N, C-alpha and C positions, 0 to 999 in steps of 0.2 A: 762465215756463212756456210751451212751445209744444206744441200737440197738433194732429195732422192727422186724428185719429180722433174719439173721443168722450170727453166727461167724464161719468162715471157716479157718482152718489152713492147709496149703498144705504140701505135702510130704517133710520130713526132716526139716520143719519149726518149729520155736519156737515162742510162743506168750505169753506175760505176761500181765495180766489184774489185776488191784487193785483199790479198792474203787470206783467201778462203779455201773451202773444199766443196767440190760439187761432184755428185755421183749420179750417173744416169745411163741410159742405153739407147734411146731412139730420139733424135731431134731434140735434145734436152736444152739446147740454147735455141730459142726460136722467137720470132717477132718481126716487127717492121718499123722499129725505131732504131736507136743506137745503143749498143752495149759495149762497154770497155771492161775486159776481164784481165786483171794483172796479178802476177805472182800467185796464181791459184793452182791447187792440185785438182786435176780433173780425172776422176776414177771411172773407168768403163766397166759397168756391171754386165754388159753383153753388147752386141752390136746389132743395130737395126736402123735403117735409114742412114743418118749421119750424126755426128756430134752437134753440128749446127744445121739449121734449116731456116734461112732468112728470106724475108719477103721485102723487096725494095718498094718504095712508095713514090708515086707520081706527085711531083710538086711543081709549082710555078717557078721554082728557083733550084739552082744546083744544090745537090745534097750529098752527104756521105753516110747515109743511113746504112747500118750494117752491124756485124759483130766482129770485134777485135780481141783476139786472145793473145796476150803479150807476156813474155818472160814467165811462162807457166810450165806445168808438167802434166802430160797426158799419159795415163798408164792403166793397165788392167787392174780391176779392183782386188783381185787375188790370183794366185798362180793356178788355181783349179779350173779357171775359165779356158775354154778352147777357142780363143779368138785371135790367134796369131795371124796377122796379115788380113784381117777381116773387117776392120772398122774404118769407115770413111770420115774424113775431117768434116765433111758437110755435103749438102745437096741443095739446089736452088728451089725455094718454095715458089718463086716466080723468076722471070728472066732478069729482074733488077736486083737479084741477090748480090750482097757484098759481104764476104767473110775473109778475114785475114788472120792467119796464125803467124806470129812473129817471135823469133828468138825463143822458141818453145821446144822443150824436150818431148820427143815422141817415142814411146816404147814400141816394141815389135807388134803391137795390136793393130797398127795403122796399115791400111791398104797400100800397096806399092804405088798406086796412082794418086794417092792423097784423097782427092774429092771424087764424087760421082754425080751423075745427073739424076733427076727425078724421072719417074715413069708415069705418064708420058713425058718426053723430053722437054725441059724448060731452059736448059743452058743455051745462051745466045752469045756468040762471039762478039767482042767489043761492047757488050752491055753487062753481062754477068761477070762478076769478079770473084773468083775463088782463088785466093792467093796465099803465098807463103813468103816469109822473109827470114832467112838465116836460121831455119829450124835445124835441129840436130837430134841424134840418137838413132837407134836401130829402126825406128819407124819412118825415118827420112830416107827414102830410096831414090837416089839421083836418077838412075836409068828409068825407074818406074814413073817418076814425075815427068821426065822428058817425053815419054810415050803418051802421057795423058793429054787429051785435048782441052780439058777444063781446069788445069792447075797451072797458075801463073807464078813464076818465081820473080819477085819484085827486086829491082835494083835499089841501091842506096837512095838514089834520087826519087824513084817512085815511092818508096816507103816514107820518104820525107814528107809527102803530102798527108800522111796519116799517123805519124809517129808520136803524137801526144793527144790526150783527150780534147784539148782545146781546138785541135784541127779537125775534129769530127763531130763534137757536140754542138748542136745548133739550137737557136730559139725556134719557136713555132713559125716565126716569120722568115727564118732562113739565115740569120746572122750566126757566124761561127764564133767560138770562144765561150760558149755557154757553160762555164765551169764554176761560177760563183757559189753554187750550192754544195760543192764538194768540200768536205773537211779534210784538207791535205795533211793535217797533223796526226791523223789516226793511222 
């Protein structure tokens, strides 16, 4: 899959992307369902807002709505772009945002702090989850992340709650494991 616009996932929706290419510049992964993006090349055509802008949803059941970018590669679209240290991993569309970049290569385009807040501020401690798990590359700045108030580094145990699509994809009624529609052979 190649997109130059945006990937939107609607309320209660689940979307699975694997082995694709996505290019964008402002909040190009956005929505308020659940998106799992795996082994995908994410090209930054410029920087504005964040790569992700997710809106959590109020439900009568516990949910894991969010965007999960796993085992992927985030990089500038070309070397002529002047975006070193300027691109945010994401920003919260509302306080219930959940975005996790896991085991993903980050080139030097990424901000030292990783994530940013929206203006006006929407980040809420212990509610908003802007997280990373074992990312690497020149865009992963340990001291920058440590100084960020809104970037959480997940432990192995914490990542274990999200580490497979079946742990985050739900039915509209809130049952986890909603993956029967995915063709795993592709």
